[in-house]
mmCIF file of the N, C-alpha and C atoms, coordinates in Angstrom:
data_MODEL
# 
_entry.id   MODEL 
# 
loop_
_atom_site.group_PDB 
_atom_site.id 
_atom_site.type_symbol 
_atom_site.label_atom_id 
_atom_site.label_alt_id 
_atom_site.label_comp_id 
_atom_site.label_asym_id 
_atom_site.label_entity_id 
_atom_site.label_seq_id 
_atom_site.pdbx_PDB_ins_code 
_atom_site.Cartn_x 
_atom_site.Cartn_y 
_atom_site.Cartn_z 
_atom_site.occupancy 
_atom_site.B_iso_or_equiv 
_atom_site.pdbx_formal_charge 
_atom_site.auth_seq_id 
_atom_site.auth_comp_id 
_atom_site.auth_asym_id 
_atom_site.auth_atom_id 
_atom_site.pdbx_PDB_model_num 
ATOM 1   N N  . MET A 1 1  ? 226.581 99.738 176.373 1.00 0.00 ? 1  MET A N  1 
ATOM 2   C CA . MET A 1 1  ? 226.787 98.407 175.830 1.00 0.00 ? 1  MET A CA 1 
ATOM 3   C C  . MET A 1 1  ? 225.447 97.676 175.805 1.00 0.00 ? 1  MET A C  1 
ATOM 4   N N  . GLU A 1 2  ? 225.124 97.102 174.679 1.00 0.00 ? 2  GLU A N  1 
ATOM 5   C CA . GLU A 1 2  ? 223.905 96.322 174.544 1.00 0.00 ? 2  GLU A CA 1 
ATOM 6   C C  . GLU A 1 2  ? 224.247 94.851 174.397 1.00 0.00 ? 2  GLU A C  1 
ATOM 7   N N  . VAL A 1 3  ? 223.394 93.998 174.959 1.00 0.00 ? 3  VAL A N  1 
ATOM 8   C CA . VAL A 1 3  ? 223.566 92.556 174.865 1.00 0.00 ? 3  VAL A CA 1 
ATOM 9   C C  . VAL A 1 3  ? 222.381 92.003 174.086 1.00 0.00 ? 3  VAL A C  1 
ATOM 10  N N  . GLU A 1 4  ? 222.664 91.042 173.217 1.00 0.00 ? 4  GLU A N  1 
ATOM 11  C CA . GLU A 1 4  ? 221.623 90.456 172.382 1.00 0.00 ? 4  GLU A CA 1 
ATOM 12  C C  . GLU A 1 4  ? 221.084 89.186 173.021 1.00 0.00 ? 4  GLU A C  1 
ATOM 13  N N  . PHE A 1 5  ? 219.788 89.145 173.251 1.00 0.00 ? 5  PHE A N  1 
ATOM 14  C CA . PHE A 1 5  ? 219.085 87.990 173.794 1.00 0.00 ? 5  PHE A CA 1 
ATOM 15  C C  . PHE A 1 5  ? 218.155 87.455 172.714 1.00 0.00 ? 5  PHE A C  1 
ATOM 16  N N  . TYR A 1 6  ? 217.723 86.192 172.858 1.00 0.00 ? 6  TYR A N  1 
ATOM 17  C CA . TYR A 1 6  ? 216.722 85.635 171.961 1.00 0.00 ? 6  TYR A CA 1 
ATOM 18  C C  . TYR A 1 6  ? 215.401 85.544 172.710 1.00 0.00 ? 6  TYR A C  1 
ATOM 19  N N  . SER A 1 7  ? 214.378 86.181 172.183 1.00 0.00 ? 7  SER A N  1 
ATOM 20  C CA . SER A 1 7  ? 213.048 86.146 172.777 1.00 0.00 ? 7  SER A CA 1 
ATOM 21  C C  . SER A 1 7  ? 212.238 85.033 172.131 1.00 0.00 ? 7  SER A C  1 
ATOM 22  N N  . VAL A 1 8  ? 211.855 84.048 172.910 1.00 0.00 ? 8  VAL A N  1 
ATOM 23  C CA . VAL A 1 8  ? 211.066 82.932 172.395 1.00 0.00 ? 8  VAL A CA 1 
ATOM 24  C C  . VAL A 1 8  ? 209.659 83.404 172.044 1.00 0.00 ? 8  VAL A C  1 
ATOM 25  N N  . LYS A 1 9  ? 209.143 84.341 172.819 1.00 0.00 ? 9  LYS A N  1 
ATOM 26  C CA . LYS A 1 9  ? 207.801 84.851 172.579 1.00 0.00 ? 9  LYS A CA 1 
ATOM 27  C C  . LYS A 1 9  ? 207.720 85.593 171.243 1.00 0.00 ? 9  LYS A C  1 
ATOM 28  N N  . LYS A 1 10 ? 208.728 86.428 170.952 1.00 0.00 ? 10 LYS A N  1 
ATOM 29  C CA . LYS A 1 10 ? 208.752 87.194 169.697 1.00 0.00 ? 10 LYS A CA 1 
ATOM 30  C C  . LYS A 1 10 ? 209.388 86.409 168.545 1.00 0.00 ? 10 LYS A C  1 
ATOM 31  N N  . LYS A 1 11 ? 210.086 85.329 168.875 1.00 0.00 ? 11 LYS A N  1 
ATOM 32  C CA . LYS A 1 11 ? 210.828 84.524 167.902 1.00 0.00 ? 11 LYS A CA 1 
ATOM 33  C C  . LYS A 1 11 ? 211.824 85.378 167.122 1.00 0.00 ? 11 LYS A C  1 
ATOM 34  N N  . ALA A 1 12 ? 212.533 86.223 167.874 1.00 0.00 ? 12 ALA A N  1 
ATOM 35  C CA . ALA A 1 12 ? 213.507 87.128 167.262 1.00 0.00 ? 12 ALA A CA 1 
ATOM 36  C C  . ALA A 1 12 ? 214.547 87.526 168.304 1.00 0.00 ? 12 ALA A C  1 
ATOM 37  N N  . LYS A 1 13 ? 215.661 88.055 167.832 1.00 0.00 ? 13 LYS A N  1 
ATOM 38  C CA . LYS A 1 13 ? 216.690 88.557 168.724 1.00 0.00 ? 13 LYS A CA 1 
ATOM 39  C C  . LYS A 1 13 ? 216.327 89.958 169.184 1.00 0.00 ? 13 LYS A C  1 
ATOM 40  N N  . VAL A 1 14 ? 216.612 90.236 170.465 1.00 0.00 ? 14 VAL A N  1 
ATOM 41  C CA . VAL A 1 14 ? 216.272 91.509 171.078 1.00 0.00 ? 14 VAL A CA 1 
ATOM 42  C C  . VAL A 1 14 ? 217.526 92.070 171.732 1.00 0.00 ? 14 VAL A C  1 
ATOM 43  N N  . LYS A 1 15 ? 217.774 93.365 171.573 1.00 0.00 ? 15 LYS A N  1 
ATOM 44  C CA . LYS A 1 15 ? 218.913 94.006 172.226 1.00 0.00 ? 15 LYS A CA 1 
ATOM 45  C C  . LYS A 1 15 ? 218.427 94.728 173.471 1.00 0.00 ? 15 LYS A C  1 
ATOM 46  N N  . ILE A 1 16 ? 219.139 94.475 174.585 1.00 0.00 ? 16 ILE A N  1 
ATOM 47  C CA . ILE A 1 16 ? 218.797 95.065 175.875 1.00 0.00 ? 16 ILE A CA 1 
ATOM 48  C C  . ILE A 1 16 ? 219.990 95.888 176.350 1.00 0.00 ? 16 ILE A C  1 
ATOM 49  N N  . GLY A 1 17 ? 219.743 97.079 176.868 1.00 0.00 ? 17 GLY A N  1 
ATOM 50  C CA . GLY A 1 17 ? 220.799 97.940 177.385 1.00 0.00 ? 17 GLY A CA 1 
ATOM 51  C C  . GLY A 1 17 ? 221.397 97.380 178.662 1.00 0.00 ? 17 GLY A C  1 
ATOM 52  N N  . SER A 1 18 ? 222.651 97.706 178.914 1.00 0.00 ? 18 SER A N  1 
ATOM 53  C CA . SER A 1 18 ? 223.367 97.124 180.056 1.00 0.00 ? 18 SER A CA 1 
ATOM 54  C C  . SER A 1 18 ? 222.796 97.553 181.405 1.00 0.00 ? 18 SER A C  1 
ATOM 55  N N  . GLY A 1 19 ? 222.056 98.632 181.467 1.00 0.00 ? 19 GLY A N  1 
ATOM 56  C CA . GLY A 1 19 ? 221.459 99.080 182.717 1.00 0.00 ? 19 GLY A CA 1 
ATOM 57  C C  . GLY A 1 19 ? 220.338 98.183 183.204 1.00 0.00 ? 19 GLY A C  1 
ATOM 58  N N  . ASN A 1 20 ? 219.771 97.387 182.313 1.00 0.00 ? 20 ASN A N  1 
ATOM 59  C CA . ASN A 1 20 ? 218.639 96.530 182.658 1.00 0.00 ? 20 ASN A CA 1 
ATOM 60  C C  . ASN A 1 20 ? 219.017 95.065 182.766 1.00 0.00 ? 20 ASN A C  1 
ATOM 61  N N  . ILE A 1 21 ? 220.320 94.770 182.827 1.00 0.00 ? 21 ILE A N  1 
ATOM 62  C CA . ILE A 1 21 ? 220.786 93.382 182.843 1.00 0.00 ? 21 ILE A CA 1 
ATOM 63  C C  . ILE A 1 21 ? 221.376 93.047 184.211 1.00 0.00 ? 21 ILE A C  1 
ATOM 64  N N  . GLU A 1 22 ? 221.079 91.835 184.678 1.00 0.00 ? 22 GLU A N  1 
ATOM 65  C CA . GLU A 1 22 ? 221.565 91.352 185.974 1.00 0.00 ? 22 GLU A CA 1 
ATOM 66  C C  . GLU A 1 22 ? 222.458 90.129 185.757 1.00 0.00 ? 22 GLU A C  1 
ATOM 67  N N  . LYS A 1 23 ? 223.580 90.074 186.473 1.00 0.00 ? 23 LYS A N  1 
ATOM 68  C CA . LYS A 1 23 ? 224.469 88.917 186.409 1.00 0.00 ? 23 LYS A CA 1 
ATOM 69  C C  . LYS A 1 23 ? 224.010 87.874 187.423 1.00 0.00 ? 23 LYS A C  1 
ATOM 70  N N  . VAL A 1 24 ? 223.989 86.589 186.996 1.00 0.00 ? 24 VAL A N  1 
ATOM 71  C CA . VAL A 1 24 ? 223.517 85.513 187.859 1.00 0.00 ? 24 VAL A CA 1 
ATOM 72  C C  . VAL A 1 24 ? 224.459 84.326 187.747 1.00 0.00 ? 24 VAL A C  1 
ATOM 73  N N  . GLU A 1 25 ? 224.718 83.669 188.894 1.00 0.00 ? 25 GLU A N  1 
ATOM 74  C CA . GLU A 1 25 ? 225.492 82.425 188.920 1.00 0.00 ? 25 GLU A CA 1 
ATOM 75  C C  . GLU A 1 25 ? 224.571 81.303 189.375 1.00 0.00 ? 25 GLU A C  1 
ATOM 76  N N  . TYR A 1 26 ? 224.515 80.231 188.596 1.00 0.00 ? 26 TYR A N  1 
ATOM 77  C CA . TYR A 1 26 ? 223.741 79.052 188.968 1.00 0.00 ? 26 TYR A CA 1 
ATOM 78  C C  . TYR A 1 26 ? 224.719 78.002 189.482 1.00 0.00 ? 26 TYR A C  1 
ATOM 79  N N  . LYS A 1 27 ? 224.645 77.701 190.786 1.00 0.00 ? 27 LYS A N  1 
ATOM 80  C CA . LYS A 1 27 ? 225.549 76.730 191.410 1.00 0.00 ? 27 LYS A CA 1 
ATOM 81  C C  . LYS A 1 27 ? 224.797 75.426 191.641 1.00 0.00 ? 27 LYS A C  1 
ATOM 82  N N  . LYS A 1 28 ? 225.500 74.315 191.346 1.00 0.00 ? 28 LYS A N  1 
ATOM 83  C CA . LYS A 1 28 ? 224.895 72.992 191.496 1.00 0.00 ? 28 LYS A CA 1 
ATOM 84  C C  . LYS A 1 28 ? 225.952 72.045 192.053 1.00 0.00 ? 28 LYS A C  1 
ATOM 85  N N  . GLN A 1 29 ? 225.574 71.265 193.027 1.00 0.00 ? 29 GLN A N  1 
ATOM 86  C CA . GLN A 1 29 ? 226.481 70.284 193.624 1.00 0.00 ? 29 GLN A CA 1 
ATOM 87  C C  . GLN A 1 29 ? 226.411 68.989 192.826 1.00 0.00 ? 29 GLN A C  1 
ATOM 88  N N  . THR A 1 30 ? 227.557 68.533 192.326 1.00 0.00 ? 30 THR A N  1 
ATOM 89  C CA . THR A 1 30 ? 227.624 67.279 191.570 1.00 0.00 ? 30 THR A CA 1 
ATOM 90  C C  . THR A 1 30 ? 228.530 66.305 192.307 1.00 0.00 ? 30 THR A C  1 
ATOM 91  N N  . SER A 1 31 ? 228.638 65.092 191.793 1.00 0.00 ? 31 SER A N  1 
ATOM 92  C CA . SER A 1 31 ? 229.502 64.095 192.426 1.00 0.00 ? 31 SER A CA 1 
ATOM 93  C C  . SER A 1 31 ? 230.978 64.475 192.303 1.00 0.00 ? 31 SER A C  1 
ATOM 94  N N  . LYS A 1 32 ? 231.326 65.297 191.312 1.00 0.00 ? 32 LYS A N  1 
ATOM 95  C CA . LYS A 1 32 ? 232.719 65.711 191.117 1.00 0.00 ? 32 LYS A CA 1 
ATOM 96  C C  . LYS A 1 32 ? 233.035 67.047 191.763 1.00 0.00 ? 32 LYS A C  1 
ATOM 97  N N  . GLY A 1 33 ? 232.071 67.639 192.448 1.00 0.00 ? 33 GLY A N  1 
ATOM 98  C CA . GLY A 1 33 ? 232.268 68.930 193.098 1.00 0.00 ? 33 GLY A CA 1 
ATOM 99  C C  . GLY A 1 33 ? 231.178 69.894 192.690 1.00 0.00 ? 33 GLY A C  1 
ATOM 100 N N  . GLU A 1 34 ? 231.450 71.173 192.887 1.00 0.00 ? 34 GLU A N  1 
ATOM 101 C CA . GLU A 1 34 ? 230.453 72.187 192.573 1.00 0.00 ? 34 GLU A CA 1 
ATOM 102 C C  . GLU A 1 34 ? 230.583 72.644 191.124 1.00 0.00 ? 34 GLU A C  1 
ATOM 103 N N  . SER A 1 35 ? 229.461 72.759 190.443 1.00 0.00 ? 35 SER A N  1 
ATOM 104 C CA . SER A 1 35 ? 229.411 73.223 189.065 1.00 0.00 ? 35 SER A CA 1 
ATOM 105 C C  . SER A 1 35 ? 228.774 74.605 189.044 1.00 0.00 ? 35 SER A C  1 
ATOM 106 N N  . ILE A 1 36 ? 229.374 75.538 188.331 1.00 0.00 ? 36 ILE A N  1 
ATOM 107 C CA . ILE A 1 36 ? 228.851 76.900 188.249 1.00 0.00 ? 36 ILE A CA 1 
ATOM 108 C C  . ILE A 1 36 ? 228.602 77.255 186.793 1.00 0.00 ? 36 ILE A C  1 
ATOM 109 N N  . ARG A 1 37 ? 227.392 77.744 186.502 1.00 0.00 ? 37 ARG A N  1 
ATOM 110 C CA . ARG A 1 37 ? 227.057 78.258 185.165 1.00 0.00 ? 37 ARG A CA 1 
ATOM 111 C C  . ARG A 1 37 ? 226.794 79.749 185.310 1.00 0.00 ? 37 ARG A C  1 
ATOM 112 N N  . TYR A 1 38 ? 227.268 80.512 184.348 1.00 0.00 ? 38 TYR A N  1 
ATOM 113 C CA . TYR A 1 38 ? 227.150 81.958 184.385 1.00 0.00 ? 38 TYR A CA 1 
ATOM 114 C C  . TYR A 1 38 ? 226.097 82.415 183.380 1.00 0.00 ? 38 TYR A C  1 
ATOM 115 N N  . ALA A 1 39 ? 225.274 83.391 183.771 1.00 0.00 ? 39 ALA A N  1 
ATOM 116 C CA . ALA A 1 39 ? 224.196 83.849 182.901 1.00 0.00 ? 39 ALA A CA 1 
ATOM 117 C C  . ALA A 1 39 ? 223.936 85.332 183.104 1.00 0.00 ? 39 ALA A C  1 
ATOM 118 N N  . LEU A 1 40 ? 223.296 85.919 182.101 1.00 0.00 ? 40 LEU A N  1 
ATOM 119 C CA . LEU A 1 40 ? 222.815 87.293 182.163 1.00 0.00 ? 40 LEU A CA 1 
ATOM 120 C C  . LEU A 1 40 ? 221.302 87.238 182.057 1.00 0.00 ? 40 LEU A C  1 
ATOM 121 N N  . LYS A 1 41 ? 220.599 87.989 182.926 1.00 0.00 ? 41 LYS A N  1 
ATOM 122 C CA . LYS A 1 41 ? 219.140 87.983 182.931 1.00 0.00 ? 41 LYS A CA 1 
ATOM 123 C C  . LYS A 1 41 ? 218.638 89.394 182.682 1.00 0.00 ? 41 LYS A C  1 
ATOM 124 N N  . ALA A 1 42 ? 217.506 89.481 181.967 1.00 0.00 ? 42 ALA A N  1 
ATOM 125 C CA . ALA A 1 42 ? 216.889 90.771 181.685 1.00 0.00 ? 42 ALA A CA 1 
ATOM 126 C C  . ALA A 1 42 ? 215.394 90.575 181.507 1.00 0.00 ? 42 ALA A C  1 
ATOM 127 N N  . VAL A 1 43 ? 214.674 91.694 181.426 1.00 0.00 ? 43 VAL A N  1 
ATOM 128 C CA . VAL A 1 43 ? 213.239 91.672 181.169 1.00 0.00 ? 43 VAL A CA 1 
ATOM 129 C C  . VAL A 1 43 ? 212.996 92.529 179.930 1.00 0.00 ? 43 VAL A C  1 
ATOM 130 N N  . ASP A 1 44 ? 212.267 91.965 178.953 1.00 0.00 ? 44 ASP A N  1 
ATOM 131 C CA . ASP A 1 44 ? 211.954 92.664 177.706 1.00 0.00 ? 44 ASP A CA 1 
ATOM 132 C C  . ASP A 1 44 ? 210.899 93.738 177.960 1.00 0.00 ? 44 ASP A C  1 
ATOM 133 N N  . ASP A 1 45 ? 210.666 94.608 176.986 1.00 0.00 ? 45 ASP A N  1 
ATOM 134 C CA . ASP A 1 45 ? 209.699 95.689 177.142 1.00 0.00 ? 45 ASP A CA 1 
ATOM 135 C C  . ASP A 1 45 ? 208.263 95.200 177.312 1.00 0.00 ? 45 ASP A C  1 
ATOM 136 N N  . ASP A 1 46 ? 207.961 93.986 176.852 1.00 0.00 ? 46 ASP A N  1 
ATOM 137 C CA . ASP A 1 46 ? 206.613 93.436 177.039 1.00 0.00 ? 46 ASP A CA 1 
ATOM 138 C C  . ASP A 1 46 ? 206.507 92.549 178.279 1.00 0.00 ? 46 ASP A C  1 
ATOM 139 N N  . GLY A 1 47 ? 207.556 92.506 179.108 1.00 0.00 ? 47 GLY A N  1 
ATOM 140 C CA . GLY A 1 47 ? 207.525 91.766 180.362 1.00 0.00 ? 47 GLY A CA 1 
ATOM 141 C C  . GLY A 1 47 ? 208.085 90.362 180.284 1.00 0.00 ? 47 GLY A C  1 
ATOM 142 N N  . THR A 1 48 ? 208.581 89.949 179.136 1.00 0.00 ? 48 THR A N  1 
ATOM 143 C CA . THR A 1 48 ? 209.139 88.613 178.970 1.00 0.00 ? 48 THR A CA 1 
ATOM 144 C C  . THR A 1 48 ? 210.504 88.535 179.653 1.00 0.00 ? 48 THR A C  1 
ATOM 145 N N  . LYS A 1 49 ? 210.700 87.497 180.461 1.00 0.00 ? 49 LYS A N  1 
ATOM 146 C CA . LYS A 1 49 ? 211.991 87.287 181.110 1.00 0.00 ? 49 LYS A CA 1 
ATOM 147 C C  . LYS A 1 49 ? 212.948 86.624 180.136 1.00 0.00 ? 49 LYS A C  1 
ATOM 148 N N  . LEU A 1 50 ? 214.163 87.155 180.041 1.00 0.00 ? 50 LEU A N  1 
ATOM 149 C CA . LEU A 1 50 ? 215.163 86.651 179.110 1.00 0.00 ? 50 LEU A CA 1 
ATOM 150 C C  . LEU A 1 50 ? 216.392 86.198 179.869 1.00 0.00 ? 50 LEU A C  1 
ATOM 151 N N  . THR A 1 51 ? 216.991 85.091 179.441 1.00 0.00 ? 51 THR A N  1 
ATOM 152 C CA . THR A 1 51 ? 218.218 84.564 180.045 1.00 0.00 ? 51 THR A CA 1 
ATOM 153 C C  . THR A 1 51 ? 219.180 84.194 178.935 1.00 0.00 ? 51 THR A C  1 
ATOM 154 N N  . LYS A 1 52 ? 220.448 84.559 179.136 1.00 0.00 ? 52 LYS A N  1 
ATOM 155 C CA . LYS A 1 52 ? 221.486 84.203 178.177 1.00 0.00 ? 52 LYS A CA 1 
ATOM 156 C C  . LYS A 1 52 ? 222.666 83.637 178.961 1.00 0.00 ? 52 LYS A C  1 
ATOM 157 N N  . PHE A 1 53 ? 223.000 82.369 178.701 1.00 0.00 ? 53 PHE A N  1 
ATOM 158 C CA . PHE A 1 53 ? 224.156 81.761 179.341 1.00 0.00 ? 53 PHE A CA 1 
ATOM 159 C C  . PHE A 1 53 ? 225.416 82.209 178.616 1.00 0.00 ? 53 PHE A C  1 
ATOM 160 N N  . CYS A 1 54 ? 226.489 82.413 179.383 1.00 0.00 ? 54 CYS A N  1 
ATOM 161 C CA . CYS A 1 54 ? 227.725 82.924 178.796 1.00 0.00 ? 54 CYS A CA 1 
ATOM 162 C C  . CYS A 1 54 ? 228.932 82.289 179.492 1.00 0.00 ? 54 CYS A C  1 
ATOM 163 N N  . SER A 1 55 ? 230.101 82.565 178.956 1.00 0.00 ? 55 SER A N  1 
ATOM 164 C CA . SER A 1 55 ? 231.336 82.045 179.545 1.00 0.00 ? 55 SER A CA 1 
ATOM 165 C C  . SER A 1 55 ? 231.737 82.912 180.742 1.00 0.00 ? 55 SER A C  1 
ATOM 166 N N  . LYS A 1 56 ? 232.670 82.417 181.527 1.00 0.00 ? 56 LYS A N  1 
ATOM 167 C CA . LYS A 1 56 ? 233.135 83.165 182.694 1.00 0.00 ? 56 LYS A CA 1 
ATOM 168 C C  . LYS A 1 56 ? 233.825 84.455 182.276 1.00 0.00 ? 56 LYS A C  1 
ATOM 169 N N  . THR A 1 57 ? 234.561 84.445 181.161 1.00 0.00 ? 57 THR A N  1 
ATOM 170 C CA . THR A 1 57 ? 235.249 85.662 180.717 1.00 0.00 ? 57 THR A CA 1 
ATOM 171 C C  . THR A 1 57 ? 234.244 86.739 180.311 1.00 0.00 ? 57 THR A C  1 
ATOM 172 N N  . ASP A 1 58 ? 233.168 86.366 179.602 1.00 0.00 ? 58 ASP A N  1 
ATOM 173 C CA . ASP A 1 58 ? 232.130 87.332 179.255 1.00 0.00 ? 58 ASP A CA 1 
ATOM 174 C C  . ASP A 1 58 ? 231.415 87.831 180.493 1.00 0.00 ? 58 ASP A C  1 
ATOM 175 N N  . TYR A 1 59 ? 231.171 86.927 181.452 1.00 0.00 ? 59 TYR A N  1 
ATOM 176 C CA . TYR A 1 59 ? 230.509 87.277 182.702 1.00 0.00 ? 59 TYR A CA 1 
ATOM 177 C C  . TYR A 1 59 ? 231.341 88.295 183.478 1.00 0.00 ? 59 TYR A C  1 
ATOM 178 N N  . ASP A 1 60 ? 232.643 88.066 183.579 1.00 0.00 ? 60 ASP A N  1 
ATOM 179 C CA . ASP A 1 60 ? 233.531 88.965 184.303 1.00 0.00 ? 60 ASP A CA 1 
ATOM 180 C C  . ASP A 1 60 ? 233.694 90.298 183.565 1.00 0.00 ? 60 ASP A C  1 
ATOM 181 N N  . LYS A 1 61 ? 233.693 90.262 182.238 1.00 0.00 ? 61 LYS A N  1 
ATOM 182 C CA . LYS A 1 61 ? 233.855 91.474 181.444 1.00 0.00 ? 61 LYS A CA 1 
ATOM 183 C C  . LYS A 1 61 ? 232.639 92.389 181.586 1.00 0.00 ? 61 LYS A C  1 
ATOM 184 N N  . PHE A 1 62 ? 231.458 91.796 181.735 1.00 0.00 ? 62 PHE A N  1 
ATOM 185 C CA . PHE A 1 62 ? 230.249 92.574 181.847 1.00 0.00 ? 62 PHE A CA 1 
ATOM 186 C C  . PHE A 1 62 ? 230.178 93.203 183.220 1.00 0.00 ? 62 PHE A C  1 
# 
């Protein structure tokens, strides 16, 4: 399974294989409670760090 990221350095979309992708949760404390954002992180072949925010269902499916 490949995931499509946008590389700002290349100004183009890049496909990364699932073996090189890491799941990350960003937790933040707000006045209404804890807020969680889900993301996928990867590193491009030229060393550029890539992040793609996604929904919880996509996060769990991956």
